[in-house]
C-alpha positions as CSV (number, residue, x, y, z in Angstrom):
1,M,111.2,106.9,121.2
2,L,109.4,105.3,118.2
3,L,107.6,106.5,115.2
4,T,104.8,104.0,115.2
5,V,103.2,103.2,111.8
6,V,99.8,101.6,112.2
7,G,98.6,100.3,108.9
8,S,98.5,97.8,106.1
9,L,101.0,95.3,104.9
10,N,100.6,93.8,101.4
11,M,102.3,91.9,98.7
12,D,102.0,93.8,95.4
13,L,101.5,91.7,92.3
14,V,102.6,94.0,89.5
15,T,102.1,93.8,85.7
16,V,103.7,96.3,83.3
17,T,102.6,97.0,79.7
18,Q,104.0,99.4,77.1
19,K,100.6,99.5,75.3
20,G,98.6,101.5,77.8
21,L,96.2,100.3,80.5
22,P,93.2,98.2,79.3
23,E,89.7,99.6,78.9
24,P,86.8,97.7,80.6
25,G,86.3,94.4,78.7
26,E,89.7,94.7,76.9
27,T,92.5,92.1,77.2
28,I,96.1,93.2,76.4
29,Q,99.5,91.5,76.6
30,G,101.8,92.6,79.4
31,D,105.5,92.9,79.2
32,S,106.6,91.9,82.7
33,F,105.3,90.6,86.1
34,G,106.8,90.9,89.6
35,K,106.1,90.6,93.3
36,H,106.9,93.6,95.4
37,F,106.5,94.5,99.1
38,G,103.6,97.0,99.6
39,G,100.7,98.2,101.6
40,K,100.5,101.9,102.4
41,G,101.5,101.3,106.1
42,A,104.5,99.2,105.3
43,N,105.5,101.6,102.4
44,Q,105.5,104.6,104.8
45,A,107.4,102.7,107.5
46,V,110.1,101.7,105.0
47,S,110.4,105.2,103.7
48,A,110.8,106.5,107.3
49,A,113.2,103.8,108.3
50,R,115.6,104.6,105.5
51,L,115.9,108.1,106.8
52,A,116.1,106.8,110.4
53,K,119.3,104.9,109.5
54,A,121.1,108.2,109.2
55,L,119.1,110.6,111.4
56,S,118.7,108.5,114.5
57,P,121.5,108.3,117.0
58,N,120.6,104.6,117.6
59,N,121.0,103.2,114.1
60,H,123.8,100.7,115.0
61,T,121.8,97.8,116.3
62,K,120.9,94.7,114.4
63,D,118.1,93.4,116.7
64,N,114.8,94.3,115.0
65,N,112.9,93.4,118.2
66,D,114.6,96.0,120.4
67,S,112.3,99.0,120.4
68,K,114.9,100.9,122.5
69,S,117.3,100.8,119.6
70,F,115.3,101.2,116.4
71,T,113.1,104.3,115.9
72,V,110.5,103.0,113.4
73,E,107.8,100.4,114.4
74,M,105.3,98.7,112.2
75,V,101.9,97.7,113.7
76,G,99.6,95.5,111.5
77,A,98.5,92.0,110.6
78,L,99.7,89.4,108.2
79,G,98.6,85.9,107.2
80,D,100.6,82.9,108.4
81,D,101.7,82.2,104.8
82,E,104.6,82.7,102.4
83,H,103.8,86.3,101.6
84,G,103.5,87.1,105.3
85,R,106.8,85.4,106.2
86,N,108.6,87.2,103.3
87,I,107.3,90.6,104.4
88,L,108.4,90.0,108.0
89,E,111.9,89.1,106.9
90,H,112.0,92.1,104.6
91,L,111.0,94.6,107.4
92,S,113.6,93.1,109.6
93,K,116.3,93.8,107.0
94,E,114.9,97.4,106.9
95,E,115.5,97.7,110.6
96,I,111.9,98.1,111.6
97,V,110.4,96.9,114.9
98,T,108.0,94.1,114.1
99,T,107.0,92.7,117.5
100,N,103.5,94.1,117.2
101,I,102.7,92.6,113.8
102,Q,100.0,90.0,114.3
103,Q,100.2,86.7,112.3
104,C,96.8,85.2,111.5
105,S,96.3,81.5,110.6
106,D,92.7,81.9,109.4
107,I,93.2,84.5,106.6
108,S,95.7,85.3,103.9
109,T,98.2,88.2,103.8
110,G,96.8,91.3,101.9
111,V,97.6,91.7,98.3
112,A,97.4,94.5,95.8
113,I,97.0,93.9,92.0
114,V,98.8,96.7,90.3
115,S,98.8,97.5,86.5
116,V,101.4,100.0,85.3
117,D,101.6,101.8,82.0
118,G,105.3,101.5,81.1
119,E,105.2,104.7,79.0
120,S,103.5,107.2,81.3
121,G,104.2,105.5,84.7
122,E,100.5,105.8,85.6
123,N,98.9,102.8,87.4
124,T,95.6,101.2,88.6
125,V,95.4,99.3,91.8
126,I,92.9,96.7,93.2
127,V,93.5,95.9,96.9
128,V,92.4,92.7,98.6
129,P,92.8,93.5,102.4
130,G,93.1,90.0,103.8
131,A,94.7,90.0,107.2
132,N,94.8,93.8,107.3
133,G,91.2,93.7,108.5
134,K,92.4,91.8,111.6
135,V,94.5,94.5,113.2
136,S,93.4,95.0,116.8
137,E,94.0,97.4,119.7
138,N,96.1,94.7,121.4
139,N,98.8,95.5,118.8
140,L,99.2,99.1,120.2
141,K,101.4,98.0,123.0
142,N,104.3,100.3,122.6
143,L,102.0,103.3,122.1
144,K,100.2,102.6,125.3
145,E,103.5,102.0,127.2
146,N,104.9,105.4,126.4
147,K,107.5,104.1,123.9
148,T,106.1,106.2,121.0
149,D,106.3,109.9,120.3
150,F,104.8,110.0,116.8
151,V,101.9,108.0,115.3
152,L,101.4,107.6,111.5
153,C,98.2,106.0,110.0
154,Q,96.5,105.6,106.6
155,N,93.1,104.1,105.8
156,E,93.7,100.5,104.6
157,I,92.9,98.9,108.0
158,P,89.7,99.2,110.0
159,I,89.1,102.9,110.7
160,D,88.2,102.2,114.4
161,I,91.8,101.0,114.9
162,T,93.1,104.2,113.5
163,K,90.9,106.1,115.8
164,A,92.0,104.0,118.8
165,A,95.7,104.6,117.9
166,F,95.1,108.4,117.8
167,Q,93.1,108.4,121.0
168,A,95.9,106.5,122.8
169,A,98.4,109.0,121.4
170,K,96.3,111.9,122.7
171,E,96.2,110.4,126.2
172,K,100.0,110.8,126.4
173,E,102.1,113.9,126.5
174,N,103.9,115.2,123.4
175,V,102.8,112.4,121.0
176,Q,102.2,113.8,117.5
177,T,99.6,112.2,115.1
178,F,99.8,112.1,111.3
179,W,97.0,110.8,109.1
180,N,97.1,110.0,105.4
181,P,93.4,108.9,105.0
182,A,93.9,107.0,101.8
183,P,91.8,105.5,100.3
184,F,89.5,108.3,101.4
185,P,86.6,107.0,103.5
186,S,83.7,108.6,101.5
187,N,81.3,106.0,102.8
188,N,82.2,106.7,106.5
189,M,82.3,110.4,106.8
190,K,80.9,110.4,110.4
191,E,83.8,108.4,111.6
192,F,86.2,110.4,109.5
193,E,85.0,113.7,111.0
194,S,85.2,112.2,114.6
195,I,88.9,111.5,114.0
196,L,89.9,114.9,112.7
197,P,90.2,116.6,116.2
198,L,92.8,113.9,117.1
199,V,95.0,114.7,114.1
200,D,98.0,117.1,114.2
201,I,98.9,116.6,110.5
202,L,96.5,115.6,107.8
203,C,98.1,114.8,104.4
204,V,95.9,114.1,101.4
205,N,96.4,114.2,97.6
206,E,94.2,116.2,95.3
207,T,91.7,113.4,94.7
208,E,91.3,112.9,98.4
209,W,91.1,116.6,99.0
210,E,88.3,117.0,96.5
211,A,86.4,114.1,98.0
212,M,86.8,115.6,101.5
213,I,85.5,119.0,100.3
214,H,82.7,117.4,98.3
215,H,81.4,115.4,101.3
216,G,82.1,117.7,104.1
217,G,82.8,121.2,102.7
218,K,85.7,123.5,103.6
219,A,84.3,123.8,107.1
220,L,86.0,120.5,107.7
221,L,89.3,122.2,107.7
222,K,88.5,124.1,110.8
223,K,87.8,120.9,112.7
224,I,91.5,120.0,112.4
225,P,93.5,121.5,115.2
226,G,96.8,121.0,113.3
227,K,98.1,121.3,109.8
228,V,96.8,120.1,106.4
229,I,99.1,119.2,103.6
230,I,97.8,118.7,100.1
231,T,100.1,116.9,97.6
232,K,99.5,117.9,94.0
233,G,101.9,115.8,92.0
234,K,103.8,117.9,89.5
235,E,102.4,121.0,91.2
236,G,104.1,120.3,94.5
237,S,102.4,120.5,97.9
238,E,100.5,123.1,99.8
239,L,100.3,123.7,103.6
240,Y,97.2,124.9,105.3
241,V,96.6,125.9,108.9
242,K,93.0,126.4,110.2
243,G,91.8,126.7,106.6
244,E,94.4,129.3,105.5
245,S,97.1,128.5,102.9
246,I,100.5,129.1,104.5
247,C,102.9,128.1,101.8
248,T,103.3,126.1,98.6
249,V,106.4,123.9,98.1
250,P,107.2,123.2,94.4
251,A,107.7,119.6,93.3
252,H,111.3,118.7,93.3
253,P,112.7,118.1,89.8
254,L,113.5,114.5,88.7
255,P,117.1,113.5,89.0
256,K,119.2,114.6,86.0
257,G,118.6,112.3,83.0
258,K,115.8,110.3,84.6
259,K,112.1,110.0,83.6
260,V,109.0,108.8,85.4
261,V,108.9,105.0,85.4
262,D,106.4,104.0,88.0
263,T,104.3,106.2,90.4
264,T,103.3,103.4,92.6
265,G,103.8,104.3,96.3
266,A,105.2,107.7,95.6
267,G,102.7,109.4,97.9
268,D,103.7,106.9,100.6
269,C,107.3,107.8,100.1
270,F,106.4,111.4,100.7
271,C,104.3,110.7,103.8
272,G,106.8,108.4,105.4
273,S,109.7,110.7,104.8
274,L,107.8,113.7,106.0
275,A,106.6,112.0,109.1
276,Y,110.1,111.0,110.2
277,L,111.5,114.4,109.4
278,L,108.8,116.0,111.6
279,K,109.5,113.5,114.3
280,M,113.1,114.7,114.2
281,K,111.9,118.3,114.6
282,F,112.7,119.5,111.1
283,P,110.8,122.8,110.1
284,I,107.7,121.7,108.3
285,E,108.4,123.6,105.0
286,E,112.0,122.2,104.9
287,A,110.6,118.7,105.6
288,M,108.1,119.0,102.8
289,K,110.9,120.0,100.4
290,I,113.1,117.0,101.4
291,A,110.1,114.6,101.2
292,S,109.4,115.9,97.7
293,E,112.9,115.1,96.6
294,A,112.6,111.6,98.1
295,S,109.4,110.9,96.1
296,S,110.9,112.4,93.0
297,I,113.6,109.8,93.1
298,A,111.2,107.0,93.8
299,V,109.1,107.6,90.7
300,T,112.1,107.0,88.5
301,R,112.3,103.4,89.6
302,K,110.0,100.4,89.5
303,G,108.0,99.2,92.5
304,A,107.1,100.9,95.7
305,Q,109.4,100.2,98.7
306,E,112.4,99.1,96.6
307,S,112.2,102.5,94.8
308,Y,112.6,104.6,97.9
309,P,115.9,106.4,98.2
310,M,118.6,105.8,100.7
311,V,119.4,108.8,102.8
312,E,122.7,109.5,101.1
313,E,120.8,110.1,97.8
314,I,118.8,113.0,99.1
315,T,120.8,116.1,98.3
316,L,118.5,118.6,100.2
317,L,119.0,116.6,103.4
318,K,122.8,116.9,103.0
319,D,122.4,120.6,102.2
320,Y,120.2,121.1,105.3
321,H,122.7,119.6,107.6
322,E,125.6,121.5,106.1
323,K,123.8,124.8,106.6
324,K,122.8,123.9,110.1
325,N,126.4,122.9,111.0
326,K,127.7,126.1,109.5
327,K,125.4,128.2,111.6
328,M,126.4,126.3,114.8
329,K,130.0,127.1,114.1
330,Q,129.4,130.8,113.7
């Protein structure tokens, strides 16, 4: 069964400067420029797929169109252009099912213009959605054909498609839904609130949490039948159930001798890793700890998807399996 990620696919155009980010009206000289694969949907799919290569029993295949063999699928839309073709090739190498990615001839692939402060690792991002606005319900084929048991969405594609994906999930048995509503839909609260009852796991950062409370109040929490996870950067993450705080998971320390280089896509690394771990039935607190380690590794490297760790780099995952195997032998 698949983890189906319904979301955005972008090419990130990234500049890095050691002189701080410019103020409005200010021009500064950058130190480097690069093109990187991005989009919150694709970021989370890659993060999940890198765990899937070790955690899935079906990780041996090399056919990215065989949804019976791979366990992560990407649903979205690209332009029929160089950026789009490069993204498809990249996802194939990451062993992600791509058959339900639509290619559009009348619009360009989405791009994100990212500026990174090389000293602090902080960034600013401007997104041009492009083809991401063309995703349709026709792309939800595997979900509607009972080939999916976990649906992961963000908020960089039309919100009605996110709602359609979750509605399709809830029409099936035992399909979990995970929503990371970023960027937060402050201008569409009515639709946001209508989706909440369809969500099993809602994951937001502090900024999104504050926007959610500002626009809808804490009463919104009670409209979510499942769990709410708030990520707090250096402060870790907190789990809520029906408005009550259940536990706080500290942020995992950076790898020894490393410093923060680039925070781009770190939240997506957390969400993608967490979603796949939950799909594989990991206890939620344990999954939050492992996802935190994955994102702590990612921020020590440049870029988004290329910064995400391979499964063998995540020590907590190894420790979890060792403890589990030890218990089984007792």
